[in-house]
C-alpha positions as CSV (number, residue, x, y, z in Angstrom):
1,M,128.9,124.1,155.0
2,E,127.7,126.0,158.0
3,K,126.7,124.1,161.1
4,I,123.2,122.6,160.6
5,Y,121.1,121.0,163.3
6,L,118.7,118.3,162.1
7,D,118.4,116.4,165.4
8,Y,115.4,118.0,167.0
9,N,114.0,114.7,168.1
10,A,117.1,114.3,170.3
11,S,116.8,117.8,171.9
12,T,115.5,121.2,170.9
13,P,117.0,124.6,171.7
14,M,115.1,126.7,174.1
15,A,112.6,129.1,172.3
16,P,113.4,132.8,172.9
17,E,110.0,133.2,174.4
18,V,110.7,130.5,176.9
19,V,114.0,132.2,177.9
20,E,112.2,135.5,178.4
21,A,109.5,133.9,180.5
22,M,112.1,132.4,182.8
23,K,114.3,135.5,183.2
24,P,112.3,137.1,186.0
25,L,112.7,134.0,188.2
26,L,116.5,134.3,188.0
27,D,116.4,137.6,189.9
28,D,113.2,137.4,191.9
29,F,110.4,134.9,192.9
30,Y,112.8,133.0,195.1
31,G,110.2,132.2,197.7
32,N,109.0,128.6,198.4
33,S,105.7,128.1,196.6
34,S,104.4,126.3,199.7
35,A,104.9,129.3,201.9
36,L,101.9,131.5,202.8
37,H,103.7,134.8,203.1
38,W,104.4,137.5,200.5
39,A,107.4,135.7,199.0
40,G,105.7,132.4,198.5
41,K,102.3,133.5,197.1
42,P,103.5,134.9,193.7
43,V,105.7,131.8,193.2
44,K,102.6,129.6,193.8
45,E,100.7,131.7,191.2
46,L,103.4,131.3,188.6
47,L,103.5,127.5,189.3
48,Q,99.8,127.3,188.9
49,K,99.8,129.2,185.6
50,A,102.5,126.9,184.3
51,R,100.4,123.9,185.3
52,E,97.4,125.4,183.4
53,Q,99.5,126.0,180.3
54,V,100.7,122.4,180.3
55,A,97.2,121.1,180.9
56,E,95.8,123.2,178.0
57,V,98.1,121.6,175.4
58,I,96.6,118.2,176.1
59,A,93.1,119.3,177.1
60,C,93.1,118.1,180.8
61,S,92.6,119.6,184.2
62,P,95.6,121.4,185.8
63,R,95.1,119.1,188.8
64,E,95.9,116.1,186.6
65,I,99.4,117.5,185.8
66,I,102.4,116.4,187.9
67,F,105.7,118.2,187.2
68,T,108.8,115.8,186.9
69,S,112.4,116.1,186.1
70,G,111.7,115.0,182.5
71,G,110.3,112.3,180.3
72,S,112.2,109.4,181.9
73,E,111.0,110.2,185.4
74,A,107.4,110.6,184.2
75,N,107.6,107.2,182.5
76,N,109.1,105.6,185.6
77,L,106.4,107.2,187.8
78,A,103.7,105.9,185.4
79,L,105.0,102.4,185.3
80,K,106.4,101.8,188.7
81,G,104.0,104.0,190.5
82,F,101.0,102.2,189.0
83,Y,102.4,98.7,189.5
84,F,103.3,99.3,193.1
85,K,99.9,100.7,193.9
86,N,97.8,98.3,191.9
87,R,99.7,94.9,191.9
88,H,97.0,93.5,194.2
89,K,94.8,93.6,191.1
90,G,97.2,91.8,188.8
91,N,100.8,91.7,187.7
92,H,100.8,91.9,183.9
93,I,101.9,94.8,181.8
94,I,101.8,95.2,178.0
95,T,104.2,97.4,176.1
96,S,106.0,97.2,172.7
97,K,109.4,96.2,171.5
98,I,110.1,99.7,170.0
99,E,109.6,101.8,173.2
100,H,112.1,104.2,174.4
101,P,114.6,102.7,177.0
102,A,112.8,104.8,179.6
103,I,109.9,102.4,179.2
104,I,111.7,99.2,178.3
105,N,114.1,99.3,181.2
106,P,111.6,100.1,184.0
107,C,109.5,97.2,182.6
108,K,112.6,94.9,182.9
109,F,113.1,96.1,186.4
110,L,109.5,95.4,187.3
111,E,110.0,91.9,185.9
112,Q,112.7,91.3,188.5
113,I,110.3,92.0,191.3
114,G,107.3,89.9,190.1
115,A,105.7,91.6,187.2
116,K,105.0,89.8,183.9
117,V,105.6,92.0,180.9
118,T,104.6,91.3,177.3
119,F,106.6,93.1,174.7
120,V,104.5,93.1,171.5
121,D,105.8,93.2,168.0
122,V,105.3,95.8,165.3
123,D,104.7,95.6,161.6
124,R,107.2,96.6,158.9
125,Y,106.2,100.3,159.3
126,G,106.9,100.2,163.0
127,K,103.2,100.3,164.0
128,V,101.7,98.2,166.7
129,P,99.0,95.9,165.3
130,L,95.8,96.0,167.4
131,D,95.6,92.2,167.4
132,E,98.9,92.1,169.1
133,I,97.4,94.1,172.0
134,K,94.2,92.1,172.1
135,N,95.9,88.7,172.1
136,A,98.3,89.8,174.8
137,I,95.6,90.7,177.3
138,T,95.1,88.3,180.2
139,K,93.0,88.4,183.4
140,E,96.1,89.7,185.2
141,T,96.7,92.7,182.8
142,I,96.6,96.0,184.7
143,L,98.5,98.4,182.5
144,I,99.2,99.0,178.8
145,S,102.0,101.4,177.8
146,I,102.5,102.3,174.1
147,M,104.3,105.3,172.8
148,H,102.4,107.9,170.9
149,S,105.1,108.3,168.3
150,N,108.4,106.6,167.7
151,N,111.5,108.8,168.3
152,E,113.5,107.1,165.5
153,T,111.0,106.6,162.7
154,G,108.3,109.0,163.7
155,T,105.6,106.4,163.2
156,L,102.4,107.3,164.9
157,Q,100.7,104.5,166.9
158,P,96.9,103.8,166.9
159,I,96.6,105.2,170.4
160,K,92.9,105.9,170.3
161,E,92.1,102.4,169.1
162,I,94.3,100.9,171.8
163,G,92.7,103.2,174.4
164,L,89.3,101.8,173.5
165,I,90.6,98.3,173.9
166,A,92.0,99.1,177.3
167,E,88.8,100.9,178.3
168,T,86.7,97.9,177.3
169,H,88.8,95.6,179.5
170,G,89.1,97.9,182.4
171,I,92.9,98.3,182.0
172,A,94.8,101.5,182.6
173,F,96.6,103.0,179.6
174,H,99.7,105.1,179.4
175,T,101.4,106.7,176.4
176,D,104.8,108.4,176.1
177,A,104.0,111.5,174.0
178,S,107.4,113.1,174.5
179,Q,108.0,113.4,170.7
180,S,104.4,114.4,169.8
181,I,103.6,117.5,171.8
182,G,103.5,120.5,169.4
183,K,103.9,118.4,166.3
184,V,100.5,116.7,166.1
185,P,97.3,117.2,168.0
186,V,97.3,115.4,171.4
187,N,94.0,115.3,173.4
188,V,94.0,112.9,176.3
189,N,90.2,112.5,176.1
190,D,90.2,111.7,172.4
191,L,93.0,109.3,172.8
192,K,91.4,107.5,175.8
193,V,94.6,107.5,177.8
194,D,94.9,107.5,181.6
195,M,98.5,108.7,181.8
196,L,100.6,110.7,179.3
197,T,104.3,111.7,179.4
198,I,105.7,115.1,178.4
199,A,109.4,115.9,178.1
200,G,110.4,119.6,178.1
201,H,113.5,119.5,176.0
202,K,111.6,117.9,173.1
203,L,109.4,121.0,172.7
204,Y,111.8,124.0,173.1
205,A,111.7,124.1,176.9
206,P,114.7,123.5,179.2
207,K,116.2,120.1,180.0
208,G,115.4,118.8,183.4
209,I,111.7,119.4,183.3
210,G,108.8,117.3,182.2
211,A,105.3,116.3,183.2
212,L,103.0,113.4,183.7
213,F,99.2,113.6,183.1
214,I,97.4,111.3,185.5
215,R,93.7,111.0,185.0
216,E,91.6,111.7,188.1
217,G,91.0,108.4,189.8
218,I,94.2,106.7,188.8
219,Q,96.2,105.7,191.9
220,L,100.0,105.8,191.9
221,E,102.6,105.1,194.6
222,P,105.1,108.0,194.6
223,L,108.7,107.3,193.7
224,I,110.0,110.1,195.9
225,H,108.5,110.2,199.4
226,G,108.6,113.3,201.6
227,A,106.2,116.2,202.0
228,G,103.0,116.5,200.0
229,H,104.2,118.4,196.9
230,E,102.6,117.8,193.5
231,F,99.4,116.5,195.1
232,G,101.3,114.1,197.2
233,L,102.9,112.3,194.2
234,R,106.4,113.9,194.0
235,A,108.0,115.2,197.2
236,G,110.5,118.1,196.9
237,T,110.1,121.8,196.5
238,E,109.0,122.5,193.0
239,N,111.4,123.9,190.4
240,T,109.3,126.9,189.5
241,L,111.9,128.3,187.1
242,L,111.8,125.2,184.8
243,A,108.1,124.7,185.3
244,V,107.5,128.3,184.0
245,G,109.7,127.4,181.0
246,L,107.7,124.3,180.2
247,G,104.5,126.1,180.6
248,K,105.5,128.8,178.1
249,A,106.7,126.1,175.7
250,C,103.4,124.3,175.9
251,E,101.5,127.5,175.3
252,I,103.6,128.0,172.1
253,A,103.3,124.3,171.1
254,K,99.5,124.6,171.2
255,Q,99.7,127.4,168.7
256,Q,102.2,125.5,166.5
257,V,100.1,122.4,166.0
258,G,98.7,122.4,162.4
259,N,101.4,124.7,161.1
260,P,102.3,123.1,157.7
261,Q,105.8,124.7,157.5
262,I,107.8,121.9,159.0
263,K,105.9,119.1,157.2
264,D,106.3,120.9,153.9
265,L,110.1,121.1,154.5
266,T,110.2,117.4,155.5
267,D,108.3,116.5,152.3
268,Y,110.6,118.7,150.2
269,F,113.7,117.1,151.8
270,W,112.4,113.6,151.0
271,S,111.6,114.5,147.4
272,Q,115.1,116.0,146.9
273,L,116.7,112.8,148.3
274,K,114.5,110.6,146.0
275,D,115.4,112.8,143.0
276,A,119.1,112.6,143.8
277,F,119.4,108.9,144.8
278,G,116.4,107.1,143.4
279,D,116.2,103.5,144.7
280,Q,119.4,103.9,146.6
281,V,117.5,105.7,149.4
282,V,114.7,104.0,151.3
283,L,112.2,105.5,153.8
284,N,112.0,103.7,157.2
285,G,108.7,104.0,159.0
286,H,105.1,104.7,157.9
287,P,104.9,106.8,154.7
288,K,101.9,108.8,156.0
289,D,101.2,108.1,159.7
290,R,104.3,109.7,161.1
291,L,105.5,112.9,162.8
292,P,105.6,115.8,160.3
293,N,109.2,116.6,161.2
294,T,110.8,113.1,161.1
295,L,112.6,111.6,158.1
296,N,114.4,108.2,158.8
297,V,116.0,107.1,155.6
298,S,118.5,104.4,154.6
299,F,121.2,104.7,152.0
300,V,121.4,101.2,150.7
301,R,124.7,99.4,151.3
302,K,126.2,102.4,153.0
303,I,127.0,102.9,156.7
304,G,125.2,105.8,158.3
305,Q,127.9,106.8,160.7
306,D,130.4,107.0,157.8
307,L,128.1,109.4,156.0
308,L,127.7,111.6,159.1
309,S,131.4,111.6,159.8
310,A,132.0,112.9,156.3
311,I,129.7,115.9,157.1
312,P,131.1,117.1,160.4
313,N,129.0,120.2,160.5
314,L,125.7,118.3,160.3
315,A,124.0,117.2,163.5
316,A,121.7,114.1,162.8
317,S,121.4,110.6,164.2
318,T,122.2,107.1,162.8
319,G,120.1,104.0,163.0
320,S,123.0,101.6,163.5
321,A,126.2,101.4,165.4
322,C,129.6,100.0,164.4
323,H,131.3,97.5,166.8
324,A,134.6,95.9,165.9
325,G,133.9,96.0,162.2
326,S,130.3,94.7,162.5
327,I,127.1,96.6,162.1
328,E,124.4,96.5,164.8
329,L,121.0,97.9,163.9
330,S,119.0,99.9,166.4
331,P,116.5,97.8,168.3
332,V,113.7,99.6,166.5
333,L,114.9,98.9,163.0
334,K,115.7,95.3,164.0
335,V,112.1,94.7,165.3
336,M,110.8,96.2,162.0
337,D,112.8,93.5,160.2
338,I,114.8,96.0,158.2
339,L,117.4,94.2,156.2
340,E,121.0,94.8,157.4
341,E,122.1,96.1,154.0
342,I,119.4,98.7,154.3
343,G,119.4,99.4,158.0
344,M,123.1,99.9,158.3
345,G,122.8,103.0,156.2
346,A,120.0,104.6,158.2
347,L,120.0,108.3,159.2
348,R,117.4,110.1,161.1
349,F,116.9,113.7,160.1
350,S,114.5,115.5,162.5
351,L,113.6,119.0,161.5
352,G,112.4,121.8,163.8
353,R,111.1,125.3,164.2
354,Y,114.3,126.9,163.0
355,T,115.1,124.6,160.1
356,T,115.4,126.4,156.7
357,K,115.0,125.3,153.1
358,D,118.6,126.5,152.4
359,E,119.9,124.1,155.1
360,I,118.0,121.2,153.5
361,D,119.6,122.1,150.2
362,Q,123.1,122.2,151.7
363,V,122.6,118.8,153.3
364,V,121.4,117.3,150.0
365,E,124.4,118.7,148.1
366,S,126.8,117.4,150.7
367,L,125.3,113.9,150.4
368,K,125.6,114.1,146.6
369,R,129.3,114.9,146.9
370,I,129.9,112.0,149.2
371,L,127.8,109.4,147.4
């Protein structure tokens, strides 16, 4: 079997259009965007265009976009920056138990310096029940952070409904949309969010670049202090090369939303697996409310890593890890109360823009030979 990549939720290749957009900056446009002379002005224009392209994909103002080094930094800026600036109003944060470590670990850090954090549960599909959010709110609650879609199962969260709850209580609301941009519609006004995270390498842009949407009026303390770059929220000369790449990727992502090709391939993949393995293969996550490219499935009473090891040319992810002969489920599957005999055989297949039907057929045939 040829090398097949079905791990697009982990990272995407750069789109050819993104590479082409970045090429001129490798030879020219070396000036500092803050400089007022002939070398700085065109760089500032490129940076502004990139900011506009990012803003357009989520329907916000360019002034509400802050470039970061990626999704992790954007999440840290949202959580720590908001807490440090607003802790005089309260010290309580609400998030979920299935968040990415770039949310979980900053929250645990904030707990060490005085914050109180409630990690709410999810249902068996990995979705946050609205009652969990409502019941967690206290007079001290200043921030809610719930991911837009889960990176492992693809389950989409009821972000708009949570946003309405937050708005009613006067609480700021952040969502990590790293996995969602370009796959499903994301409009910050429809979703009622005050902050939103974007990660470049999840949408065919380079690694090392991301962005944070910060609604006008939301006050954050910078994590990096220095000069007044990025509207005073992130000191350091902007990386125009990578920002241009992210901008182009967002421009393409806006055009890709609604394209049924990847969802059709994902549905085809699932139907082929069901036909081949019947009740021995189980879907993890919500059957409908999930990312169109994500298929997290368990092969009952099998070990996911063993299956991947038997297909060395396949790039995919497992939902469990082996330690000294024992199986440890991923925190996400564990919180969803997936039985160990099911969860230990979990594999996450995440399809992308360059996945083909022939590749899906090859993977299914390989799994048939193994099982």
